[in-house]
C-alpha positions as CSV (number, residue, x, y, z in Angstrom):
1,X,143.2,-59.8,-52.4
2,X,143.9,-63.0,-54.2
3,X,143.3,-61.6,-57.6
4,X,145.4,-58.5,-56.8
5,X,148.3,-60.6,-55.5
6,X,148.3,-62.8,-58.6
7,X,148.2,-60.0,-61.1
8,X,151.0,-58.2,-59.3
9,X,153.2,-61.3,-60.1
10,X,152.6,-60.8,-63.8
11,X,154.5,-58.4,-66.1
12,X,153.2,-55.0,-66.9
13,X,152.2,-56.2,-70.4
14,X,148.5,-56.6,-69.4
15,X,148.4,-53.3,-67.5
16,X,149.4,-51.0,-70.4
17,X,148.9,-50.8,-74.1
18,X,151.6,-52.6,-76.0
19,X,153.5,-50.6,-78.6
20,X,152.5,-51.7,-82.1
21,X,155.3,-52.7,-84.4
22,X,157.3,-55.5,-86.0
23,X,158.5,-58.8,-84.6
24,X,162.3,-58.4,-84.1
25,X,163.3,-61.8,-85.3
26,X,161.9,-64.4,-87.8
27,X,159.5,-67.0,-86.3
28,X,159.8,-70.7,-86.9
29,X,157.1,-73.1,-88.1
30,X,156.3,-75.6,-85.3
31,X,153.7,-77.6,-87.2
32,X,150.0,-77.8,-88.2
33,X,147.0,-78.1,-86.0
34,X,143.5,-78.9,-87.2
35,X,142.7,-75.4,-88.5
36,X,145.9,-73.4,-87.9
37,X,149.7,-73.6,-88.4
38,X,151.8,-72.6,-85.4
39,X,155.0,-70.5,-85.5
40,X,157.1,-69.9,-82.4
41,X,159.8,-67.3,-81.5
42,X,163.1,-69.1,-80.8
43,X,164.3,-66.1,-78.7
44,X,161.5,-67.0,-76.2
45,X,161.2,-70.8,-76.5
46,X,164.8,-71.7,-77.5
47,X,166.1,-73.0,-80.8
48,X,164.7,-76.5,-80.4
49,X,161.8,-76.4,-77.8
50,X,160.0,-79.6,-76.7
51,X,156.3,-79.3,-77.8
52,X,153.3,-81.4,-78.8
53,X,150.4,-80.4,-81.1
54,X,147.0,-82.0,-80.8
55,X,144.0,-80.6,-82.6
56,X,144.4,-76.9,-82.4
57,X,146.4,-77.0,-79.1
58,X,150.1,-76.7,-78.8
59,X,151.8,-77.5,-75.5
60,X,155.4,-76.5,-74.7
61,X,157.0,-79.0,-72.3
62,X,160.0,-79.1,-69.9
63,X,159.5,-75.5,-68.9
64,X,160.9,-76.2,-65.4
65,X,160.0,-72.8,-64.0
66,X,160.5,-73.3,-60.2
67,X,160.2,-71.1,-57.1
68,X,161.5,-72.6,-53.8
69,X,162.0,-71.5,-50.2
70,X,164.3,-73.9,-48.2
71,X,163.3,-75.3,-44.9
72,X,166.3,-74.2,-42.9
73,X,164.9,-70.7,-42.7
74,X,162.9,-70.7,-39.4
75,X,161.7,-67.2,-40.1
76,X,160.2,-68.2,-43.5
77,X,161.1,-66.8,-46.9
78,X,160.0,-66.2,-50.5
79,X,161.1,-66.8,-54.0
80,X,159.7,-66.0,-57.5
81,X,160.8,-67.0,-61.0
82,X,159.4,-65.7,-64.3
83,X,159.6,-66.3,-68.1
84,X,158.8,-63.2,-70.1
85,X,158.8,-62.4,-73.8
86,X,160.5,-59.2,-74.9
87,X,158.2,-56.2,-74.7
88,X,156.0,-55.9,-77.7
89,X,157.1,-59.1,-79.4
90,X,155.0,-62.2,-80.3
91,X,156.1,-65.5,-78.8
92,X,153.5,-67.6,-80.8
93,X,151.7,-67.1,-84.1
94,X,148.7,-68.9,-85.5
95,X,148.0,-68.8,-89.2
96,X,144.7,-70.1,-90.5
97,X,145.2,-73.1,-92.8
98,X,143.6,-73.3,-96.3
99,X,139.8,-73.5,-96.0
100,X,139.8,-71.7,-92.6
101,X,139.8,-68.0,-91.6
102,X,139.9,-65.9,-88.5
103,X,137.6,-63.5,-90.3
104,X,134.9,-66.1,-90.0
105,X,135.6,-66.5,-86.3
106,X,138.3,-67.5,-83.8
107,X,138.7,-68.9,-80.3
108,X,141.9,-68.5,-78.2
109,X,142.8,-69.6,-74.7
110,X,146.0,-70.5,-72.7
111,X,146.9,-72.4,-69.7
112,X,149.7,-74.0,-67.6
113,X,150.4,-77.2,-65.7
114,X,152.7,-77.8,-62.8
115,X,152.9,-78.9,-59.2
116,X,153.5,-77.6,-55.7
117,X,154.7,-78.7,-52.2
118,X,153.8,-76.6,-49.2
119,X,154.8,-77.1,-45.5
120,X,153.3,-75.3,-42.6
121,X,152.0,-71.8,-43.2
122,X,152.7,-70.6,-46.7
123,X,151.4,-69.8,-50.1
124,X,152.2,-70.8,-53.7
125,X,150.9,-69.0,-56.7
126,X,151.3,-69.2,-60.5
127,X,150.1,-66.8,-63.3
128,X,150.3,-67.0,-67.0
129,X,149.0,-64.5,-69.6
130,X,149.4,-62.7,-72.8
131,X,147.8,-60.1,-75.1
132,X,146.1,-61.5,-78.3
133,X,146.9,-59.5,-81.4
134,X,145.7,-59.6,-85.0
135,X,148.1,-58.6,-87.8
136,X,150.0,-59.6,-90.9
137,X,152.7,-62.3,-91.3
138,X,155.2,-62.8,-94.0
139,X,158.8,-63.9,-94.3
140,X,158.7,-65.2,-90.7
141,X,157.9,-61.6,-89.5
142,X,154.7,-60.6,-87.7
143,X,153.4,-57.0,-87.8
144,X,150.6,-56.0,-85.4
145,X,147.5,-54.3,-86.6
146,X,145.3,-54.4,-83.5
147,X,144.9,-55.8,-80.0
148,X,141.9,-58.2,-79.6
149,X,142.1,-58.8,-75.9
150,X,144.0,-60.3,-73.0
151,X,144.3,-63.9,-71.7
152,X,145.1,-64.6,-68.1
153,X,145.2,-67.8,-66.0
154,X,146.2,-68.3,-62.4
155,X,146.3,-70.8,-59.5
156,X,147.0,-70.4,-55.8
157,X,147.4,-72.9,-53.0
158,X,147.6,-72.1,-49.3
159,X,147.0,-75.4,-47.6
160,X,149.8,-77.7,-46.5
161,X,150.4,-80.7,-48.8
162,X,151.4,-81.4,-52.4
163,X,149.6,-81.8,-55.7
164,X,149.0,-80.3,-59.1
165,X,149.0,-76.6,-59.8
166,X,147.3,-75.6,-63.0
167,X,145.1,-73.0,-64.6
168,X,143.3,-72.2,-67.9
169,X,142.0,-68.9,-69.1
170,X,138.5,-68.2,-70.3
171,X,138.5,-68.3,-74.1
172,X,138.5,-65.2,-76.2
173,X,136.2,-65.4,-79.2
174,X,135.5,-63.0,-82.1
175,X,136.5,-62.2,-85.6
176,X,139.6,-60.7,-87.2
177,X,140.2,-59.0,-90.5
178,X,140.3,-61.1,-93.7
179,X,143.7,-62.7,-94.2
180,X,145.0,-61.7,-90.8
181,X,146.8,-64.0,-88.4
182,X,146.7,-64.1,-84.6
183,X,149.6,-63.7,-82.2
184,X,150.3,-64.0,-78.5
185,X,152.3,-60.8,-77.6
186,X,154.1,-60.0,-74.3
187,X,153.7,-63.6,-73.2
188,X,154.7,-64.3,-69.6
189,X,154.6,-67.0,-66.9
190,X,155.4,-66.4,-63.3
191,X,155.5,-68.8,-60.2
192,X,156.1,-67.8,-56.6
193,X,156.4,-69.4,-53.2
194,X,156.0,-67.7,-49.8
195,X,156.8,-69.4,-46.5
196,X,155.8,-67.8,-43.1
197,X,157.6,-70.3,-40.8
198,X,159.9,-73.4,-40.9
199,X,159.3,-75.7,-43.8
200,X,160.0,-76.3,-47.5
201,X,157.6,-74.6,-50.0
202,X,157.9,-74.7,-53.7
203,X,156.0,-74.6,-57.0
204,X,156.9,-75.5,-60.5
205,X,155.3,-74.8,-64.0
206,X,156.1,-77.8,-66.2
207,X,154.3,-76.9,-69.3
208,X,152.5,-74.0,-71.1
209,X,149.7,-74.7,-73.5
210,X,147.7,-72.7,-76.1
211,X,144.6,-73.4,-78.1
212,X,143.8,-71.2,-81.1
213,X,141.3,-72.2,-83.8
214,X,139.8,-70.6,-86.9
215,X,136.4,-71.0,-88.5
216,X,135.8,-73.1,-91.6
217,X,135.1,-71.1,-94.8
218,X,131.8,-71.7,-96.5
219,X,132.4,-74.8,-98.6
220,X,131.9,-74.5,-102.4
221,X,129.5,-77.3,-103.5
222,X,131.1,-80.1,-105.6
223,X,129.8,-80.3,-109.2
224,X,127.8,-83.4,-108.4
225,X,126.1,-81.8,-105.4
226,X,125.5,-78.6,-107.3
227,X,123.8,-80.6,-110.1
228,X,121.6,-82.4,-107.6
229,X,120.5,-79.1,-106.1
230,X,119.7,-77.6,-109.5
231,X,117.7,-80.7,-110.4
232,X,115.6,-80.5,-107.2
233,X,114.9,-76.8,-107.8
234,X,113.9,-77.5,-111.4
235,X,111.5,-80.2,-110.1
236,X,110.0,-77.9,-107.6
237,X,109.4,-75.2,-110.2
238,X,107.7,-77.8,-112.5
239,X,105.4,-78.8,-109.6
240,X,104.4,-75.2,-108.9
241,X,103.6,-74.6,-112.6
242,X,101.1,-77.5,-112.5
């Protein structure tokens, strides 16, 4: 019941196959992580979004997605708010940096952080998800080649009180084609508040976060290291001849 309710709050992007195609608008470089460069879609995040990058994680702050049911309704009430990317478009792109590749392996996850306040008999819920695509990227434009899987995180609270409301998806891991980039397509975040009787109930998503990492390419030995290896091999060969 809980899983069914939470998934109904999401968009239909995770329930049907997304049409493959081109990103409608150029994406903007956000900055560099440890193994990837992040690009974002200003149509979804805004022209100058607030974000932080740490390692291979990028967190978008000041989301302020809030659902609230006011206390003057003695018969209860409900409210829901959502933030959805345009159908079939990528909201976030990860490009492997020099020395790294998704063909060698990738890991991707997403999550959200927020808070809730619940009076009396009610329920608050939040969901966040996306499809992970592999494809090509050039001139700020992403083109999908394949769908790798879906990411989904959720949280629900039904007890009176207040506190944090957060969730993180299980990581998707695998390999992509050589030279391909990864993209989060049909990204969505929804928050809802249900109140059965008198009381204020509300929930907020404050930040959305994403971790996408690429595997390190096999390192080419430095000349000095290569010389040392060759010397050792020559020494072993000489010992065997004796």
